[in-house]
C-alpha positions as CSV (number, residue, x, y, z in Angstrom):
1,M,0.0,0.0,0.0
2,K,1.4,3.3,-1.0
3,D,2.1,5.7,1.8
4,P,0.0,8.8,1.2
5,D,2.7,10.9,2.8
6,S,5.5,9.5,0.6
7,E,5.8,12.8,-1.2
8,A,6.6,14.7,2.0
9,Q,10.3,14.0,1.8
10,L,11.4,15.8,-1.3
11,P,15.0,16.7,-2.3
12,L,15.9,20.3,-1.9
13,P,16.1,22.0,-5.3
14,W,19.9,22.6,-4.9
15,I,20.8,19.0,-4.5
16,A,20.5,17.7,-8.0
17,P,19.7,20.4,-10.5
18,E,20.4,18.1,-13.3
19,S,17.6,15.8,-12.3
20,G,15.0,18.4,-13.3
21,A,13.5,18.7,-9.8
22,Q,11.0,21.5,-9.4
23,I,11.6,24.3,-6.9
24,I,9.0,23.9,-4.2
25,Q,6.9,27.0,-3.9
26,L,5.7,27.6,-0.3
27,P,1.9,28.3,-0.1
28,A,0.9,31.9,0.3
29,R,-2.5,33.4,0.9
30,P,-3.8,35.1,-2.3
31,K,-4.1,38.8,-1.9
32,N,-7.2,39.1,-4.1
33,L,-9.2,36.5,-2.3
34,A,-11.9,38.9,-1.4
35,K,-12.2,40.1,-5.0
36,Q,-12.6,36.6,-6.3
37,R,-15.5,35.9,-3.9
38,P,-17.6,39.1,-3.6
39,S,-20.6,37.4,-2.1
40,K,-20.5,34.9,0.8
41,T,-22.9,32.4,2.2
42,A,-22.8,30.5,5.5
43,T,-21.4,27.5,3.7
44,D,-18.7,29.6,2.1
45,E,-17.7,31.1,5.4
46,A,-17.5,27.7,7.0
47,S,-15.4,26.3,4.2
48,A,-13.1,29.3,4.2
49,K,-12.0,28.8,7.8
50,P,-9.9,25.6,7.2
51,I,-8.3,27.3,4.2
52,A,-7.2,30.2,6.2
53,K,-5.9,27.9,8.9
54,H,-4.0,25.9,6.3
55,N,-2.4,29.0,4.7
56,K,-1.4,30.4,8.1
57,S,2.4,31.1,8.0
58,K,4.4,28.8,10.3
59,S,8.1,28.5,11.2
60,L,10.5,26.8,8.8
61,W,13.9,25.9,10.4
62,Y,17.0,25.4,8.4
63,A,19.5,23.1,10.1
64,L,23.2,23.0,9.4
65,Y,25.1,20.0,10.7
66,L,28.9,19.8,10.8
67,P,30.1,16.3,11.6
68,Q,33.8,17.4,11.4
69,F,33.3,19.4,14.6
70,R,33.0,16.1,16.6
71,E,36.9,16.0,16.8
72,L,37.1,19.4,18.3
73,D,36.9,20.2,22.0
74,S,34.0,22.0,23.5
75,A,35.7,25.4,23.7
76,Q,37.0,25.3,20.1
77,Q,33.6,24.1,18.9
78,K,31.8,26.9,20.6
79,K,34.2,29.5,19.1
80,Y,33.7,28.2,15.6
81,L,29.9,28.0,16.0
82,D,29.8,31.6,17.2
83,Q,31.6,32.7,14.0
84,L,29.3,30.6,11.7
85,A,26.3,32.0,13.5
86,G,27.4,35.5,12.5
87,H,27.3,34.3,8.9
88,M,23.9,32.8,9.3
89,Q,22.5,36.1,10.6
90,S,22.8,37.4,7.0
91,V,19.7,35.3,6.2
92,S,17.9,35.0,9.5
93,S,17.5,37.0,12.7
94,T,16.9,33.8,14.8
95,V,19.9,31.5,15.0
96,S,19.9,28.6,17.6
97,F,22.9,26.6,18.8
98,H,23.0,22.8,19.0
99,P,25.8,20.3,19.4
100,Q,27.8,20.4,16.1
101,A,24.9,22.2,14.5
102,L,23.3,25.6,13.9
103,I,19.6,26.1,13.1
104,C,17.9,29.3,11.9
105,E,14.4,30.3,11.0
106,I,14.0,31.1,7.3
107,R,10.2,31.2,6.7
108,S,10.2,35.0,7.2
109,S,13.2,35.3,4.8
110,L,11.8,33.4,1.8
111,K,10.0,36.2,0.2
112,Y,13.0,38.6,0.6
113,F,15.5,36.1,-0.9
114,A,13.0,34.8,-3.6
115,G,13.3,31.1,-2.5
116,I,15.1,28.7,-0.3
117,D,17.6,27.8,-3.0
118,V,19.0,31.4,-2.9
119,I,19.3,31.2,0.9
120,H,21.2,27.9,0.7
121,Q,23.6,29.2,-2.0
122,K,24.4,32.3,0.0
123,L,25.1,30.2,3.2
124,Q,27.0,27.5,1.3
125,K,29.5,30.0,-0.1
126,L,30.1,31.8,3.3
127,I,30.4,28.6,5.3
128,E,32.6,26.7,2.9
129,E,35.0,29.6,2.8
130,Q,35.1,29.8,6.6
131,L,35.7,26.1,7.0
132,Q,38.6,26.2,4.5
133,Q,40.2,29.1,6.4
134,W,40.1,26.9,9.5
135,G,41.7,24.0,7.7
136,L,38.6,21.8,8.2
137,A,36.6,19.8,5.6
138,D,34.2,22.1,3.8
139,N,31.3,19.5,3.6
140,F,28.2,19.8,5.7
141,F,24.7,18.4,5.9
142,Y,21.5,20.5,5.9
143,A,17.8,20.1,6.0
144,A,14.6,22.2,6.6
145,S,11.3,21.4,8.4
146,P,8.7,23.1,10.6
147,T,10.4,22.0,13.8
148,V,13.9,22.6,15.2
149,S,14.5,19.0,16.3
150,G,13.0,17.7,13.2
151,S,15.4,19.6,11.0
152,L,18.3,18.6,13.2
153,L,17.4,14.9,12.8
154,L,17.0,15.2,9.1
155,A,20.4,16.9,8.8
156,R,22.1,14.3,10.9
157,S,20.9,11.6,8.6
158,G,22.8,13.1,5.7
159,N,19.6,13.4,3.6
160,N,19.5,17.0,2.5
161,V,15.7,17.3,2.3
162,L,12.9,19.9,2.7
163,V,9.7,19.2,4.6
164,Y,7.6,22.3,4.8
165,R,4.2,20.8,5.7
166,P,3.8,19.7,9.3
167,E,1.4,16.9,8.4
168,N,4.2,15.3,6.3
169,L,6.9,15.5,9.0
170,R,6.0,12.2,10.7
171,S,6.4,10.2,7.5
172,A,9.7,11.9,6.6
173,L,11.2,11.3,10.0
174,G,9.9,7.7,10.1
175,Q,12.3,6.8,7.3
176,L,15.4,7.8,9.4
177,S,17.6,5.4,11.2
178,T,17.7,5.5,15.0
179,D,21.3,6.5,14.8
180,V,20.2,10.2,14.3
181,L,18.9,10.3,17.9
182,D,21.0,11.6,20.7
183,L,21.2,8.4,22.8
184,N,23.7,6.9,25.2
185,K,25.2,3.5,24.7
186,E,22.7,1.6,26.9
187,Q,19.7,3.1,25.1
188,R,21.2,2.1,21.7
189,R,21.7,-1.4,22.9
190,R,18.1,-1.7,24.1
191,L,16.7,-0.4,20.8
192,L,18.9,-2.9,18.9
193,N,17.7,-5.8,21.1
194,M,14.1,-4.8,20.5
195,G,14.6,-4.9,16.7
196,I,14.0,-1.2,16.2
197,R,16.1,0.2,13.4
198,H,14.0,3.2,12.1
199,L,12.0,5.9,13.8
200,R,8.8,4.6,12.2
201,D,9.3,1.5,14.4
202,I,9.2,3.7,17.5
203,W,5.9,5.3,16.4
204,R,4.2,1.9,16.9
205,L,5.2,1.6,20.6
206,P,3.2,3.0,23.5
207,S,4.6,6.2,24.9
208,D,4.2,5.0,28.5
209,G,6.4,2.0,27.8
210,L,9.0,4.1,26.0
211,R,9.1,6.6,28.9
212,K,9.6,3.8,31.4
213,R,12.3,2.0,29.4
214,F,14.2,5.0,28.0
215,G,13.3,8.0,30.2
216,S,11.4,11.2,29.6
217,N,14.1,12.9,27.6
218,F,13.9,10.2,24.9
219,V,10.1,10.7,24.5
220,N,10.4,14.5,24.7
221,Q,13.0,14.5,22.0
222,L,10.6,12.7,19.7
223,N,7.6,14.9,20.6
224,K,9.7,18.0,19.9
225,A,10.7,16.7,16.5
226,L,7.0,16.1,15.6
227,G,5.9,19.5,17.0
228,K,3.9,18.0,19.8
229,A,6.0,19.6,22.6
230,A,7.3,23.1,23.1
231,E,11.0,23.6,22.1
232,P,13.0,26.4,23.6
233,T,16.0,27.6,21.6
234,Q,19.4,29.1,22.6
235,N,19.5,32.1,20.3
236,Y,22.7,33.7,19.1
237,I,23.3,37.2,20.3
238,P,26.0,39.0,18.2
239,P,28.7,40.8,20.1
240,P,28.2,44.5,20.5
241,A,29.9,46.9,18.2
242,F,29.9,50.7,18.2
243,V,31.4,53.1,15.5
244,A,30.3,56.7,15.2
245,Y,31.5,58.7,12.3
246,Y,31.0,62.4,11.5
247,D,32.1,64.3,8.3
248,L,33.1,67.9,9.2
249,P,31.5,70.5,7.0
250,Y,34.9,72.2,6.6
251,E,38.5,71.7,7.7
252,I,39.2,72.3,11.4
253,E,42.7,72.8,12.8
254,N,41.8,74.0,16.3
255,L,41.2,71.0,18.5
256,D,39.0,73.0,20.9
257,R,36.5,73.4,18.1
258,L,36.4,69.6,17.8
259,L,35.5,69.0,21.4
260,P,31.7,69.8,21.0
261,I,31.5,67.3,18.1
262,A,33.4,64.7,20.0
263,D,31.2,65.3,23.0
264,E,28.1,64.6,20.9
265,L,29.6,61.3,19.6
266,L,30.4,60.3,23.2
267,A,26.8,61.1,24.2
268,Q,25.7,58.6,21.5
269,L,28.2,56.1,22.8
270,C,27.0,56.4,26.4
271,D,23.4,56.0,25.3
272,F,24.4,52.9,23.4
273,L,26.1,51.5,26.5
274,R,23.2,52.3,28.8
275,R,20.7,50.6,26.6
276,R,22.7,47.4,26.7
277,D,23.8,47.7,30.3
278,L,27.5,47.8,29.2
279,S,30.5,49.9,29.8
280,T,33.9,50.3,28.0
281,S,37.5,50.3,29.1
282,S,39.1,51.0,25.7
283,L,38.1,53.3,22.8
284,V,39.8,55.0,20.0
285,L,39.1,58.5,18.6
286,S,40.4,59.0,15.0
287,L,40.9,62.3,13.3
288,F,41.1,62.1,9.5
289,H,43.1,64.5,7.3
290,E,43.5,65.2,3.6
291,K,46.4,63.3,2.1
292,R,47.7,62.4,5.6
293,D,47.4,59.4,7.8
294,S,44.8,59.6,10.5
295,T,45.7,60.7,14.0
296,E,44.5,58.2,16.7
297,V,43.9,59.0,20.3
298,N,43.7,55.8,22.5
299,I,41.6,56.2,25.6
300,R,42.2,53.4,28.0
301,L,40.5,53.2,31.4
302,R,41.7,51.2,34.4
303,M,38.0,50.8,35.5
304,A,35.4,50.4,32.8
305,S,33.0,53.4,32.6
306,R,30.1,54.8,30.7
307,S,30.2,58.3,32.1
308,Q,30.1,60.9,29.4
309,Q,31.6,63.5,31.8
310,H,34.6,61.4,32.6
311,L,35.2,60.3,29.0
312,T,35.0,63.9,27.8
313,L,37.4,65.0,30.5
314,L,39.9,62.4,29.5
315,L,39.6,63.4,25.8
316,E,40.2,67.1,26.7
317,T,43.4,66.1,28.6
318,H,44.6,64.2,25.5
319,F,43.8,67.1,23.3
320,D,45.9,69.5,25.5
321,K,49.1,67.7,24.5
322,L,48.1,66.6,21.0
323,S,49.4,68.2,17.8
324,I,47.9,67.2,14.5
325,P,49.8,67.2,11.2
326,A,47.0,68.8,9.2
327,P,43.4,70.1,9.6
328,A,40.8,67.5,10.4
329,V,38.1,66.7,7.9
330,A,36.3,63.9,9.7
331,I,36.1,62.3,13.2
332,K,35.3,58.8,14.3
333,I,34.9,57.0,17.6
334,E,35.2,53.2,17.9
335,V,35.0,51.0,20.9
336,K,37.7,48.4,21.2
337,K,36.5,46.6,24.3
338,F,33.2,46.3,26.0
339,D,32.8,45.4,29.7
340,A,30.0,44.5,32.0
341,F,28.6,47.5,33.9
342,F,28.9,47.5,37.7
343,A,26.8,50.1,39.4
344,K,28.1,52.2,42.3
345,N,26.4,51.8,45.7
346,D,25.6,55.1,47.3
347,S,25.6,55.6,51.0
348,L,22.3,55.0,52.8
349,L,22.9,57.8,55.3
350,Q,24.0,61.3,54.4
351,D,27.5,62.5,55.5
352,E,27.2,64.5,58.6
353,A,30.2,66.7,58.2
354,P,29.6,69.6,55.7
355,G,31.9,69.5,52.7
356,Y,33.0,65.9,53.5
357,T,33.9,63.9,50.4
358,S,33.7,60.1,50.7
359,Y,36.7,58.2,49.3
360,S,36.2,55.4,46.8
361,D,38.4,53.4,44.5
362,S,36.6,54.8,41.4
363,N,37.7,58.3,42.4
364,L,41.3,57.2,42.6
365,N,41.1,55.3,39.3
366,Q,39.6,58.4,37.5
367,F,42.4,60.5,38.9
368,M,45.0,58.1,37.7
369,E,43.5,57.9,34.3
370,Q,43.6,61.7,34.0
371,L,47.2,61.7,35.2
372,Q,48.1,59.1,32.6
373,A,46.3,61.1,29.8
374,R,48.3,64.2,30.8
375,L,51.8,62.6,31.4
376,G,51.6,59.6,29.2
377,E,50.9,55.9,29.9
378,N,54.5,54.9,30.6
379,H,55.2,57.8,33.1
380,V,52.9,56.5,35.8
381,K,54.3,53.6,37.8
382,S,53.2,51.3,40.6
383,V,55.4,49.6,43.1
384,S,54.9,45.9,44.1
385,S,56.9,43.6,46.3
386,A,58.4,40.3,44.9
387,T,59.4,37.1,46.6
388,Q,63.1,37.9,46.7
389,H,65.5,38.3,49.6
390,C,68.0,40.5,47.8
391,P,66.8,44.1,48.3
392,E,67.6,45.2,44.7
393,H,65.2,42.5,43.4
394,A,62.6,42.6,46.2
395,S,60.5,45.4,44.6
396,L,59.0,45.8,41.1
397,Q,58.4,49.1,39.4
398,L,55.6,48.5,36.8
399,D,53.5,50.5,34.5
400,Y,50.3,51.4,36.3
401,K,48.2,49.0,34.1
402,E,50.7,46.2,33.9
403,N,49.9,42.8,35.5
404,P,52.8,41.8,37.8
405,N,51.8,38.2,37.6
406,R,52.3,37.7,33.9
407,E,55.0,35.3,32.6
408,G,58.6,36.5,33.1
409,R,57.7,38.5,36.2
410,A,58.5,37.4,39.8
411,A,55.5,36.5,41.8
412,I,54.1,39.1,44.1
413,S,54.9,38.5,47.8
414,T,51.8,38.4,50.0
415,E,53.9,38.3,53.2
416,V,55.5,41.3,54.7
417,S,58.9,41.1,56.4
418,A,59.0,41.7,60.2
419,N,62.2,43.7,59.7
420,P,62.0,47.4,58.7
421,R,62.3,48.1,55.0
422,P,62.8,51.6,53.4
423,L,60.5,52.8,50.7
424,W,63.3,54.6,48.8
425,L,66.3,52.5,47.7
426,L,69.4,54.1,46.1
427,Q,70.0,52.8,42.5
428,E,73.6,52.2,43.5
429,P,74.6,51.8,47.2
430,K,76.8,54.7,48.3
431,Q,80.0,53.9,50.4
432,L,80.2,55.6,53.8
433,N,83.3,57.1,55.4
434,I,84.7,56.1,58.7
435,N,86.5,58.7,60.8
436,K,87.9,57.8,64.3
437,G,85.7,54.8,64.5
438,R,82.5,56.7,63.6
439,L,80.3,56.4,60.4
440,F,79.7,59.5,58.4
441,Y,77.1,60.5,55.9
442,R,77.6,64.2,55.5
443,K,77.6,64.2,59.3
444,P,78.1,61.5,61.9
445,I,75.3,58.8,62.1
446,T,74.3,56.5,64.9
447,I,73.3,52.9,64.6
448,V,69.8,52.3,66.1
449,S,69.1,48.6,65.5
450,G,70.5,45.6,63.7
451,P,72.1,43.6,62.3
452,E,69.9,41.7,59.9
453,R,71.9,39.2,57.8
454,I,71.0,38.7,54.1
455,E,72.8,36.0,52.1
456,T,71.4,35.2,48.7
457,H,72.0,35.1,44.9
458,W,75.0,32.7,45.2
459,W,73.6,30.9,42.1
460,S,74.0,34.0,39.9
461,G,77.8,34.3,40.5
462,V,77.3,37.6,42.4
463,D,77.0,36.7,46.0
464,V,75.1,39.0,48.4
465,C,76.5,38.7,51.9
466,R,75.5,41.7,54.0
467,D,74.6,42.7,57.6
468,Y,71.9,45.5,57.5
469,Y,71.4,48.1,60.2
470,V,69.0,51.0,60.8
471,A,70.9,54.2,61.5
472,R,69.9,57.8,62.5
473,E,71.2,61.1,61.2
474,H,71.7,64.2,63.4
475,S,68.4,65.6,61.9
476,G,66.5,62.5,63.0
477,S,66.0,60.9,59.6
478,R,66.6,57.2,59.5
479,L,69.0,55.4,57.0
480,W,69.3,51.8,55.9
481,I,73.0,50.8,55.9
482,Y,74.8,47.6,55.5
483,R,78.3,46.2,56.0
484,E,79.9,43.7,53.6
485,K,80.4,40.3,55.3
486,S,83.4,39.5,53.1
487,G,86.1,41.3,51.2
488,K,87.1,44.7,52.5
489,R,84.0,44.8,54.8
490,N,83.1,48.4,53.8
491,W,79.9,50.2,54.9
492,F,77.3,51.4,52.4
493,L,74.1,53.5,52.4
494,H,71.3,51.6,50.7
495,G,68.1,53.5,51.4
496,F,66.1,56.1,53.2
497,F,63.1,55.6,55.5
498,A,60.1,57.9,55.3
């Protein structure tokens, strides 16, 4: 007996164009339906209801299955799927992620692209080029059906088919092997022992027995494929991007006259960030010139912000020390890095003292950012301690934004020495004079405490063998001095205490 739904599984028109297959035209409600039937009776109205229901637009999901992704780890697979999802957004606004697969809704795009074959050809070119750049096989499987899981199962089977009528989906899926299901080893063994080889064999079994033997996930997977159960999707959200460009009506050489225009572009940026609950820690302002390379101003923030006032103040500080080679003809602002926004918690109670200003880390960061903008990024340093006994190597002088824990840097010391350490060390220790048994640094000095013996760096060929003391000058300032343990046993000044 011929299956009345045997025509449900039709090859997509792009599979074998030489076979003379006809392009499937999706049903559309005729616009002049009212003109064709000017008079209606009760029978006509009753018969028109199922027609309207039949012609009602439903979703059509296009599945893209990439079996070569099976060899990749989860992180690499997610990275590649994110990039491919960006390509699929050129034909659909709804892209869903699945293991080794991407699925997008294309029913709403059919009219715009004039058919599903145009959509496939556009995606095929983009995806094959991307796979070749990654050094992966450029083959993939695809299918389309009214359900997400149905399209995914059809694509996994390797049969590139189109099923656009929901009533034909059951017959099309029934012809597939059970290998397309996402099952574990035990579930596959049970199906094999029961003699079940195709999905149509599962249709004949009671759902209660299937749920008891294979679990609810197995039954729900089948119901989602047939459209009997709701199916949530994990949609792709493209990464944010912001570029604001403005062509100046005439050439401007004075940077002060560019500030109002830049402030307007920054206002657009801050509005963009607020709408998406984001902030930024790196942006670039570019000034374009006639027949000259553009001038770029990099604005980097230690703490991400979306305050227009703060960004404008940093830009003014950069403009104060900026010289341009030629008048500007255009201006552009582009965000290089987006960050999550963290709101500032205000105090519940008002400050009692008038004129009192509360201290916060954000105030310090904003001050340091303004200082860097004025002096230059490499002229603001921070001091960190390192896990070294030798005083010359026990402290690190880093750029303010530099991470001291990066490779090649000594690890930061979390412990503080119980012995006193000066904040200011001389770049080269200065030898002290001895006169009549007394130490002199400009004037006689007196030892207050010590010694503290430090012996280290024997592995480097330059041994450090010293006895350190704390001494006091006549003015009361304290000095950090040491005496060599070997050799001539001279005395040296090494640092000053605050």
